[in-house]
N, C-alpha and C positions, 0 to 999 in steps of 0.2 A: 565964101571964104572960111566959114565955120565947117563946112563939109569938107573942104580940103585938109584942114587942119586935123579933123577927126580921120580922115583917111591916113595921112601921114603917122598920126599917133598909132593907128591900127597896124599899119605897115611895120612900124618900128617894133612893136610888141610881137608881131608874127615873127619877125627876123630873130628877136631875142629869145623867143620860144623854140625856134629851129635850132639857134645855136646851144641853147641849154639842152634840148633834146639830144643833139649830137654829143655834147659832152657827158650826159648821163648815159647814153648807150656806150660810149668808150668806157666810161668808169664801171658800167656793168660787166661789159665784155672782160675788161681787165680782171675783175673780181672773180668771175666765173672761171677765166682760164688759171688764175692763181689757186683757187680752190681745187679745180680739177688736178693740177700740178701735185698739190699737197697730198690729194687723196691717192693718187698713182704712186707717189713716193712711200706713203704709209703702207699701202697694199703689197708693193714690191718687197718692202722690208719685212712685213709679216710673212710672205711667200718664202724669202730667204731664211727667216728664223725657223720655220717649220721644217725646211731642208735641214738645217744645222741641227735641230734637235732630233731628227730622225738619225742623222749621222752619229751624234753622240749616243743615243739609244742603242744603235746597232753596234757601233764599235765597243762600247763599254760591256756589251754582252747582255742587254736587257732581255727579260722573258719574253719570246717572240709570240706567246699565246696571251700575254697580258693585253688587256684592253687599250691602255694608253699606248702601248708600243704599236698595236695594230692601227689605232687611230692615226698616229703620225706616220706611220709606214704608207697607209693608204693615201693620205694627203700628200705625202712626199712624192709618191709614185705618179700622182696626177699633176705634180707642178715640176717635172723633170725637163720640160720643153723637148722631149724627144731624145735627150742626151743621157737617159738613165743606164744606157748600155754602151756608151761610146767607148769606155775604156774596160778591157777584160783581163786584168792580172790575175794571177793565181791565187792571191790572197782575197778573200771576201770582204775583209775589213778595208784594204786599199782600194778595191773596187768601189766600195759605198762611199769612202772618202773623196775619191776622184770624180765619181760621176754625180753624186748629189752636191759636192761641194762646188764644182764647176757650175752647176745649175743654179745654186744659190749666189755664186759671183754674177752669173748671167742676169738673174733677177735684179740685183743691186744695180748693175750697168744700165738695164732697161729703164729702171726707175729714175736713175740720175738723167740719162739722155732725154726721155720723154718729158720729164718736169722741166728741164732747161729749155727744150724746144717750146714748150707751151708757155713758160715765163717769157721766153724771147719774142713770140709772136704777139704777146699782149699788148695792146695799144698804149 
C-alpha cells in the first residue's frame, strides 16, 4: 500500500515536472522570438538611418573626399539590396534620393514584416 502511494506521488510529480517544463519551454521560445524581433527591427532601422544619412550628405553637397562622407557612402552602397541603380534620372541628386531612399523604405518594411511574423509565431 505504501509503495503504491509512493508511486502515485512520484507519477504526479513527474507529470507536474513535464507540465512545468513545457510551459517553461514555451515561455523561453516566446522570449527568444520577441528578442529576435526587437533586434531585427533595431538593425533595419539602423540600416535605413545609414541610407538616409548618405542621402542627406550627398544631396547637401558634402565633401566626397571627407572620411565621414566616405564611411557613410561605403556603408550605404552595401545596404542598397541591389536597387542602388534602379532609377537613372539625369540629376545625380534625384538618383541618390530615389535609389537610396527606396532602399531605406525597403529596410523599414523588412523590419516591420519580419518582426511581426516572429511575434505572431511566438507561442
